C-alpha positions in Angstrom: 106.8 91.5 126.0 109.0 88.6 124.8 112.7 88.8 125.3 114.8 88.9 122.1 117.4 86.3 121.4 120.1 88.9 122.1 118.6 89.9 125.4 118.5 86.2 126.5 122.1 85.8 125.4 123.4 88.9 127.3 121.6 87.7 130.5 123.5 84.4 130.4 126.8 85.7 129.1 128.7 85.3 132.4 127.6 81.7 132.6 128.8 80.7 129.1 132.1 79.1 128.2 134.2 80.0 125.1 132.6 77.4 122.8 129.0 78.4 123.7 129.8 82.1 123.2 131.3 81.3 119.8 128.2 79.3 118.9 125.9 82.2 119.9 128.0 84.7 118.0 127.8 82.6 114.8 124.1 82.3 115.3 123.8 86.1 115.6 125.9 86.6 112.4 123.7 84.1 110.6 120.5 85.8 111.6 121.9 89.2 110.7 122.9 88.0 107.3 119.5 86.4 106.8 117.7 89.6 107.7 120.1 91.6 105.5 119.3 89.4 102.5 115.6 89.7 103.1 115.7 93.5 103.2 117.8 93.6 100.1 115.3 91.6 98.1 112.3 93.9 98.8 111.4 96.6 96.3 110.7 99.3 98.9 113.6 101.4 100.2 114.2 101.0 103.9 116.4 103.6 105.7 117.1 104.0 109.4 118.0 107.4 110.7 118.9 108.9 114.1 117.6 112.1 115.7 120.3 114.1 113.9 119.1 112.7 110.5 122.3 110.6 110.1 122.0 107.4 108.0 122.4 104.3 110.1 121.2 101.7 107.6 119.9 101.5 104.1 118.9 98.5 102.0 119.8 98.0 98.4 116.6 99.5 97.0 117.1 102.7 99.0 120.7 103.0 97.8 119.5 102.6 94.2 116.7 105.2 94.6 118.7 107.9 96.2 122.2 107.2 94.9 123.9 106.7 98.2 127.7 106.4 98.1 129.2 103.1 99.2 130.2 104.5 102.6 127.0 106.4 103.5 127.1 106.0 107.3 126.7 109.3 109.2 125.8 111.3 106.0 122.5 113.1 106.6 119.3 112.2 104.8 118.3 115.8 104.2 121.2 116.0 101.6 119.3 113.4 99.5 115.7 114.2 100.2 115.7 118.0 100.2 112.0 118.6 99.6 111.0 117.2 103.0 110.5 119.7 105.8 112.9 118.0 108.2 113.0 121.0 110.6 109.3 120.7 111.1 109.5 116.9 111.6 112.2 117.3 114.2 110.2 120.0 116.1 107.1 117.8 116.4 106.6 115.1 119.0 107.4 111.6 117.7 103.8 110.7 118.1 102.9 113.2 115.4 105.4 111.9 112.9 102.8 109.4 111.5 100.5 112.3 110.7 102.8 114.8 109.1 105.4 112.8 107.3 103.6 110.8 104.6 103.9 112.4 101.2 105.2 112.1 97.6 108.5 113.5 96.7 110.4 113.9 93.4 114.2 113.2 93.2 116.5 113.8 90.2 119.6 111.8 91.2 120.7 109.2 90.2 117.7 109.5 87.9 114.3 111.2 88.0 111.8 109.4 90.2 108.6 110.1 92.1 108.8 108.4 95.5 106.2 107.8 98.2 107.8 108.8 101.5 106.7 107.5 104.9 108.4 108.0 108.3 107.9 105.6 111.1 109.4 106.4 114.6 110.9 103.5 116.6 108.9 102.9 119.7 111.7 101.0 121.5 114.6 103.4 120.6 113.8 107.0 121.1 115.1 109.4 118.5 115.4 106.7 115.8 113.1 106.3 112.8 112.7 104.3 109.7 112.0 105.9 106.3 110.0 103.8 103.9 110.3 104.7 100.2 108.2 103.3 97.4 109.0 104.1 93.7 105.6 105.3 92.3 107.1 106.8 89.1 105.3 104.3 86.7 102.1 104.6 88.7 102.2 108.4 88.5 103.0 108.3 84.8 100.2 105.8 84.2 97.7 107.9 86.0 98.8 111.0 84.1 98.5 109.2 80.8 95.1 107.9 81.7 93.9 111.3 82.6 95.3 112.8 79.4 93.7 110.1 77.4 90.3 110.8 78.9 90.8 114.5 78.4 91.8 114.1 74.7 88.9 111.8 74.1 86.6 114.5 75.3 88.3 117.1 73.1 88.2 114.8 70.1 84.5 114.1 70.5 83.6 117.8 70.8 86.1 118.9 68.2 84.7 116.5 65.6 81.2 117.8 66.1 82.3 121.5 66.0 84.5 120.9 62.9 81.6 119.3 61.1 79.2 122.2 62.0 81.7 124.9 61.2 83.6 123.5 58.2 80.9 123.8 55.6 79.8 127.3 56.5 83.4 128.4 56.7 84.1 127.3 53.1 80.9 128.9 51.9 81.9 132.2 53.7 85.3 132.1 52.1 83.9 131.8 48.6 81.3 134.5 49.1 83.8 136.9 50.6 86.1 136.4 47.6 83.2 137.2 45.3 82.3 140.2 47.3 85.8 141.5 47.4 86.0 141.3 43.6 82.7 143.1 43.3 83.8 145.9 45.6 87.3 146.3 44.0 87.8 149.9 43.2 84.6 150.9 45.0 85.0 154.0 47.3 82.2 152.9 49.6 84.0 152.9 53.0 81.1 151.3 54.9 81.1 148.3 52.5 84.8 148.0 52.8 84.6 148.0 56.7 81.9 145.4 56.6 84.0 143.2 54.4 86.9 143.6 56.8 84.8 142.5 59.7 83.6 139.5 57.9 87.1 138.5 56.9 88.2 138.9 60.6 85.4 136.6 61.7 86.4 133.9 59.2 90.0 134.1 60.4 88.8 133.6 64.0 86.8 130.5 62.9 89.9 129.2 61.2 91.9 129.8 64.3 89.4 127.8 66.4 89.6 124.8 64.0 93.4 124.9 64.0 93.5 124.9 67.8 91.1 122.0 67.8 93.4 120.1 65.5 96.4 120.8 67.6 94.6 119.7 70.7 93.4 116.3 69.3 96.5 115.5 67.2 99.4 116.5 69.4 102.9 115.8 68.0 105.6 114.4 70.2 108.3 117.0 70.8 111.7 116.6 69.2 114.0 117.3 72.1 117.3 118.9 71.2 119.7 121.3 73.1 118.4 124.8 72.7 118.9 128.3 74.1 115.6 129.3 75.8 116.5 133.0 75.6 116.6 132.8 71.8 113.2 131.1 71.8 111.7 133.8 74.0 113.3 136.6 71.9 111.9 135.2 68.7 108.4 134.8 70.2 108.5 138.4 71.5 109.8 139.6 68.2 106.9 138.1 66.4 104.4 139.8 68.7 106.3 143.0 69.3 104.1 145.3 67.1 100.9 144.1 68.8 102.6 144.5 72.3 103.6 148.0 71.5 100.2 148.9 70.0 98.6 147.9 73.4 100.9 150.2 75.3 102.6 147.3 77.0 106.2 147.5 78.1 108.5 144.5 78.3 110.9 143.8 81.2 113.4 141.0 80.8 115.7 139.7 83.5 118.3 137.0 82.4 121.2 135.5 84.4 124.7 136.0 83.0 125.2 132.2 82.6 122.3 130.3 81.0 122.6 126.5 80.3 120.8 125.0 77.4 117.7 122.9 78.0 116.4 120.0 75.9 113.3 121.1 74.0 111.4 121.4 70.8 111.8 125.0 69.6 108.6 125.1 67.5 106.4 123.7 70.3 107.9 125.9 72.9 107.3 129.0 70.7 103.7 127.9 70.5 103.4 127.6 74.3 105.1 130.9 74.9 102.9 132.6 72.2 99.8 131.4 74.0 101.1 132.6 77.4 102.2 136.0 76.1 98.9 136.5 74.2 97.0 135.7 77.5 99.2 138.2 79.3 98.4 140.9 76.7 94.7 140.2 76.8 94.8 140.5 80.6 96.1 144.1 80.2 93.7 145.8 77.8 94.7 149.2 79.1 98.4 148.6 79.0 100.8 147.4 81.6 104.1 145.5 82.0 105.0 142.1 80.5 107.8 140.5 82.5 110.1 137.7 81.5 112.6 136.4 84.0 114.8 133.4 84.3 116.6 131.7 87.2 118.8 128.6 87.4 119.7 126.3 90.3 121.1 122.9 90.7 118.0 121.2 89.4 115.9 123.5 87.3 115.9 126.3 84.8 112.8 128.4 85.7 111.3 130.7 83.1 108.6 133.1 84.4 106.1 135.0 82.2 104.2 137.7 84.2 101.7 140.4 83.7 100.2 143.3 85.7 96.7 142.6 84.6 93.4 141.8 86.3 94.5 138.4 87.6 92.6 135.1 87.8 89.6 134.5 90.0 90.6 132.0 92.7 87.4 130.1 91.9 88.7 129.5 88.4 92.2 128.4 89.2 91.4 124.7 89.2 89.6 125.0 85.8 92.0 127.0 83.6 93.8 124.0 82.1 90.5 122.2 81.3 89.4 122.0 77.7 86.9 124.7 76.6 87.0 126.6 79.9 87.4 130.3 79.2 86.4 133.6 80.7 87.1 135.5 77.5 84.2 136.6 75.3 86.0 135.4 72.2 88.2 132.6 73.7 88.3 129.0 72.7 89.3 127.5 76.1 92.1 125.5 74.4 95.2 127.7 74.7 96.3 126.8 78.2 95.4 123.1 77.7 97.9 123.1 74.7 100.5 124.9 76.8 100.1 122.4 79.7 100.5 119.5 77.3 103.6 120.9 75.6 105.3 121.7 78.9 104.5 118.3 80.4 105.7 116.4 77.3 109.0 118.2 77.8 109.3 116.7 81.2 108.9 120.1 82.7 106.5 121.7 85.2 104.0 124.5 84.8 103.1 126.6 87.9 100.7 129.5 88.1 100.3 132.2 90.7 97.8 135.0 90.5 96.5 137.9 92.5 93.3 139.6 91.5 94.0 143.2 90.5 97.8 142.7 90.5 98.5 140.1 87.8 99.5 136.6 87.0 102.8 134.7 86.8 103.2 131.4 84.8 106.5 129.6 85.6 107.9 126.9 83.4 110.4 124.7 85.2 112.7 122.7 82.9 114.9 120.0 84.5 118.6 120.2 83.8 119.6 116.9 82.3 123.2 116.8 83.7 122.2 117.5 87.3 124.2 115.6 90.0 123.6 116.4 93.6 126.8 117.6 95.3 127.3 115.8 98.6 129.1 117.7 101.4 131.3 115.9 103.9 130.3 115.9 107.6 131.3 118.9 109.6 132.0 118.8 113.3 130.5 122.3 113.7 127.5 121.8 111.5 124.1 121.8 113.4 121.8 118.8 113.3 119.8 120.3 110.4 
């Protein structure tokens, strides 16, 4: 293995005079400055940490990505990258770090980014490692937009065909039902009245299908304004309250005392919540409990809609947000797709957990716009992690 310039200098140090030592020191400073300039020009974030996760070095890109303060030395990286399982990494042998520590992470300060995280142990200095960060926010957004474009293209093609096939018969049905209603006006024939009611119900269902097609293929951009999510939920439940009570479903709400506003489009969020609540009701045909709970931390406001219904088959979990996928006899397969689109365009996340025979929980996680991560000062008594 070749000796470094510094190793060669140290081996000759006792033989050098003052002028030579000064020359060597100036050369070292020049090389350090050159390397520093190189690292500060690359787009990837480069961070060096020790075995206690303390920051030893960070280039300009890393400081910009994670919002390091000017004097960041000896702060711990787990304060800035909290979604990484640092305890597990430290428990593993360094040879395993390559395998377990490559993943994508999301950060919210100083601004929201998706970063590709990679940890490389130093072979020559035990206990030291380099963290490589790549900003993949635009790549992730482009992939999502491409996926959404393909999905909407599929929906548009199918919806156009369905609308054409259904539109004309639907208009004809409406006209004939109006004529039939006039003919039966004042007629005490109960059977005829019931048949007319069924026919009108089917026409309404067809109209609902077409409306959902139109919402799916012509999504409107949300108008994001500060709003009280509790008020949005209350108004949605109020609209559905009679149907909820008719199905023998009880409502349990759990709200924190302090609830910050989120940025959202009230109309679109009501549409999303309406679909989620309707799904929960349909999952409990014999009654049950509809749960609404909210929690807030430094990053998110999380709203959970739960039911005590039959749950989702694990085999269907990867399909439920796809267009036209439904397990309901009279379902359209568009409701959850519309919900997912609305939540995503709000910059939020939609998670689902389900247990067959016990129920399902949909969680909407809205980012808090004013989040700034609080940094704690180093403590002498604080453990390594």
